[in-house]
N, C-alpha and C positions, 0 to 999 in steps of 0.2 A: 595229335594226341600228346598230352603231357606225360613226362616220365615221372612215375611216382617216387623214385629215389630223390629227384629234385624236390618233389612235394614235401618229403619228410625233412630234408635238409633246410628248407625254407620256412618251416613252421613258425619260427620266431617266438619271442616272448616265452609264454608258458610252455609252448611246444618244445623248446630247447631243454626245459627242465625234465620233461618226461622222455625225451629221446634217449634210447640206449645205444643205438648204433645205426649207421647208414647201410642199407642193403642194396647193393648195386644190381642185384638180380630181381628187384622188386617188380611186381606186375605192372602192366601198363595202366594208364589212367583211363577213365571212362570218356565217352564221346561228349564233348562240351560245345558242339557246333551251335546250339541254340541256347547256350547258357546266358545268365543275366549277371548283373553287377554285384559287387559286394554290398552296396547300399541296399539293394533288394533283399539280399540274404540277411542283413541286419534287421530290417523291418519284418521279414518273415519270422525270424526267431523271436523278436520282441512281441509280435502279435500272437504267435502260437503259444508262447509261454505265459504272457500276461492275459490270461483269459478268465474263466470262472474261478480259478484257484485263488487269485488275489482277493476276490470278494469275500472269501471265507477265512482270511487270515486273522481278522479281529476275533472271530469266534474260535479260531485255533488257540489264541491266547487265553480266551475265557475257559477253554477246556484244559489247557496245560499250565495256566498261570503266566506271570511275567517271564519266567525262565524259558518259556517256549520261544522267546525271541532268539535265544541261542540256537534253537533248532532251525530257525529260518536261515541264520548265518551259516551254520554247518551244512545245511542242505545246499546252499548256494555254492560253497566250496566243493562239495562232493560232486554235484552235477557238472560243474565246470571241469573238474578233473576227469570225470567219466566221459564227458563229451570229447575231450582231447584224446584219451586213450582208445576210445571206440573208433575215432577217425583214423588213428594210427593203425589199428588192427585191420581196418578195411583194405589197407595196402600191404598187408602181410599174411595172406592166406597160407595155410599149411599145404594144401593140395594145389600146387601151381600148374599142374597139368590140366586140372579141371577148371580152375579159375585163372584165366589168362589176363583178365582185367580186374579192376578194383571191385571189391565186394559191394553189393548194393544196399544192404540193410543189416539190422541187428539179427533177424532170423537167418540171413545168409551167413553172417559171421558165426552164429551158434552152430549152424549146419557144418561149416568148415571145421570148427573146433571140436565138435562132439558127434558129428554124424547126423543122420536124418532125425533121430529122436530129439537131439538138442535143437535142431532147426524147427521142428514142429512145436516144441514147447515154447520157444521164443516167439514163434509166429502166433500162437494162441494168445499169449499175453500182449503182444503188440496189437493184435486185432481187438482184444478187449479194450485197450487204451484208445485206439483210434476211433472205434465205433462208440465206446462208452463216453468219450469226450464229446463227440458229435451229439449224442443223445442228451448229455447234460446241457449243452448249449441250446438245443431245440427246446428242452423243458423250460429253461430259464427265460428264453425269448418269448415263449407262449405265455408264461406267467406275467412277465413284464408288460407285454402288449395288452393283456386283459386289464391290468391295473391302469395303464394309460387311457384305456377306453371306458373306464368306470363311469357309470351314470349315463352312458350314451347307448345308441342302438348297436354299436360295435362291440359291446361287452358280451361276447358270445361264449366266454368260458376259456379256461386255460388249455384244455385238450383241443378244442377246435382251432385255436390260434396256433398251437403246436403243429397241427396238420398243415395249416396255411403256410407256415414258415418252411416246413419240409418240402412242400410243392414249389415254393418260391426259390429255394436253394437248388432244387433238382435241375432247374433249367440251365444255369451257368455251369453246374458240375458236369453235365453231359459234354460240354464243349471244351473243357480244360484238357490240354494235351501234355503239359509239363508243369513242374513247380514254378517255373518262371512266370507262368500265366497268373499266379496268385499274388504277384507283387503289389498290384494296385489295391487289393483287398487288405493286404497286410498293413500298408501305410495308413489307410483310412481307419482301420481298426485300432492300430497303435495310438494314433492321435486321439481318437475317442476315449481310449482307456486312460491316457495321460490327463486329459481334461477332466474326466470323471474323478480321478484320484484327487486332483486339486479341489474340486467342488466338495467332495466328501470331507476332506481335511478342513476346509474353510467352514462348512456348515456344522461339522462336529465341534469346532471351536466356538461357534456362536451358540450352539446348544449347551456347551459347557458353561459359558458365561451366564446363561439364563438359569442353569441348574444350581450354581453356587449360592445365589441369594435364597433360594428355596431351602437349601440345606441349613443355611445359617439361621433362617427364620424358624424352622421346625426343630432345629437342634439334633436332627437325625441324618445319618448318611443314606442318601437315596441309592447311590451306586456303590457296589461292592467289587473288590478286586482280590485276587489271590496271588501270592508269590509263586507257588508251585502246587500243582494238582497231579500227583503221580498217576492216579488211576485214569486221568484223561490224556496222558501223554500219547498212547497209541493212536487215538482218534485225532489228536492234534497233529501228530506226525503224518497220518494219512492225508489230511487236508493240505499240509505243506508239500507233500509229495506230488499232489495234483498241481499245485502252483508252479512247480519246477519240472513237470513231467513231459514236456514237449520234446525232450532230446532224442526220443525215438525217431523223430522226423528229421533230425539234423543230417543223417546220411543223404537223404533226398535233397535237402537244402544245399548241402555242400556240393552235391553232384550237379546242381544247377548254377554253380558259380563259375564265371570265366576265369577267375584267379583263385584256385583252390588253396594256394599258399597263404592266402589271407584268412583262411577259415579260423585258425586259432585266435587271431586278433579280433575278428568279427564276433565270434561266440563269446569271447571274454568281455568285450564292450557291451554286447547285448544282454548277457546274463547279469552283469553288474548294474546295468540300467534297470533291469527287472527287479533285482534285489533292493535297490534304493526305493523304487516305487512301492515295493511290498512293505518295507519298514515304514515308509511314509504314511501308508494307509492303515497298517495293522495297529501301530501304537496309539494314534489318536482315537481310532475306533474303539479299542478296548478301554482306554483311559476315560473316555467320555461316557460310554454306555455300559462298561463293566461286564459282569457276568450275564447280563440280559441282552448283550449285543446279538443281532441276528445275522444269518447267512442267507443272502448277500447282505453286506453291511449297510447298504443304502436303504434297506427296509427299516433300519433304526432311525434314520433321519426324520425330523419332524415334517409334517405335511406342508407343502408349499411348492413354489416354482423350482427352487434348486433341486428338490427331491425328484420332481417330475423330469427335469432336464437330465439328472443322473440316470434315471431309468431309461430315458430315450437314448442317451448316448451309449450306455452299456449294452442296450439291445442291439444297436448297430455294431458295437465292438465285438459282441459274442457271436454275431452272425458271420463276421469277417473270417475268423479262423476255421469255420466249418469246411469251406472248400479246401483248406490246407490239409486238415485231418483226412478228409475223404479222398483227396487227390493222392495222398501218400498211400492209403489203403488200396484204392482202385488201380493205380498205376502198377503196383507190385502184383496184384492179382491178375490183371490183364496180361502182364508180361508172362506170368506163370501159365496162364491159360492159352497163350499164343494168339491173343486178339491183336493182330497187327495188320497194317495195310499190305505188307508183302504177302501175307497168307490169304487174306479175305478180300483184298481190294478196298478202295475207299468207301464204297457204299456198305459193303458187308462189315468192315471194321467199325464204321460209325453205328450201324444197327446193333451189333453185339455190345459195343461200348455203352450205347444208350440204354439197352435192356438191362445190362448188369448194374449200371449205376442207378437206374431207377429202382431196381430191386433192393439195392443197398439203402437208399433213402427210405423206401417203404418199411424195411426192417427197423430202422432207427425210429420212424414214426410210431410203429406199433409198440415198441418198448417204452418210448417216451409217454405214450398215452396210458399204458398199463401201470407204469411206476412213476407217478408224477411228483414224488417227494424229492425235491432238488437237493437239500442239504444232506439227507441220509444217503441218497444215491451217489453223491459226490464222495462221501466217506468210503463207501463200498468200492467204487471204481478206483479211488486212490489207494486204498489199502491192498486190494487184491491184485490190481493191474500195475499201477505205477510203482509201488514199492518193489515188486518183483522185477519188472522189465528195466526199471531205471537204476536201482541200487544193487540188485543181486546178479542178474545174468551177465552184465559186462565184465565183472571181476574174474570169474573162472575162465571166460573166453580170453581175457588178457593174459592170464597165467599160462593157458594152453599154447597160445601163439608165440609169446615172447619167452616162455620158460620160467617156471616158478623159482628155480634156483638162481636165475640171473637178475632177479628183482631185489633191490636193497632191502634190508630188514626194516628200515623206517617206513619204506613205501608199503611193504607187506603189512605192517602194523596198521597203517592208514587203510589198506584194503580190507582188513578184518573188521575195522571199525565201521566201514561202509556196509559190509555184510550184516553186522549186528544191527545197524541203523535200519536197514531194509527189512530184516527178519522180524524185528519188533513191530514195525508198522504192518507187515503182512499178516502175522499170526493174530496179534491182539486186535489190531484195527479191523480186520475182516470179521472177527468174532463179534465185536461190539456193534459193528455196522449191521450185521445180519440180525442181531438181537433187536436193534432199534427199528429196522424195517419190519420185522414180524410184529412188533408192538404197534407200529403205525398202521399196518394193514388191519390188525385186530380192532383198532379204534375207529377205523374208517367207516 
């Protein structure tokens, strides 16, 4: 087992900026006997972060205007900072008699900092995110598959296809034993996302070239843009929160690394890669299609082979992170419920694991079929779950474990800005998302 004091000293790069001191009495590291490489961790982060959220970034700009690009950059900085301080907090529990090894998750961190109530609150929001993200992916996969099968006997509807994907994902989910087992899905998903990004950018450029002659001939502006739309900022912020919202799984990903001292470097590279991809797809999408851009952005592309290839690739890409989301949720629940080989034997452990994970998939399928509005559902999940668990909960835990008075004033100012950022998205984003969902159900 690795010594966590060594882990803190070897953070490197950004980790050295946030390090306050080295605690020689820090708790022991977790068991990394079956851990994977840093490369797997990199792809796990890229794949889990670059999911459905990136597809709505062009619409985020349409809701908030060009100024919303600043929100993307700020969110990138904030999530990178929060990922590093959360990882540090995992090795600095207050109750070291109870926690003799590294804390396992954000709920465990909140429990250590604020007791059972804090732990349950964090667990609720983490569950909201992990299951909500899985539901979003299932809904979009079902919608995409129905579009791909348009005009054929396989065009059975969005809801039936959603159920098909739930059943298909259920099989590998049952056999996953650790986050290391999700490495192959992460690499394939990330590659599909990168290819889709380039296709969307290229096709958007082609659409722009065909649009300009029409505007010149008619003398009218077909596409409209806004510099800033203040009333749309909360919804824009909620969608951006979804796009960077996978850091709740970073404790599980870090625990599956053979070299935890590389985590800061890996998460920095991975989030920077994601931010570049986000800007690459958000700006052309909004520039070409303006305020009429759809979520996902490839729905705005003109009909043709490139659009269908995008839909196919992104369908594969959004299926890949689902095992990561559900594995993070299932592994923690199973540990809490005592579903282990030592307690039940191999056969009993597998039976309970298969039953629990099948029920989890069934729950996602029911919600995905009842609420099939992808863009509105994404805003609600982002505003209520991501803004809370990503931007709000880690800050008070950090203050509690490291001491409010020991943190420099400039860092406290940055912390309060993060809290304001998350609170605006939580309050106003949730309110507007609920209003839009009620309106959509009334029109259904």
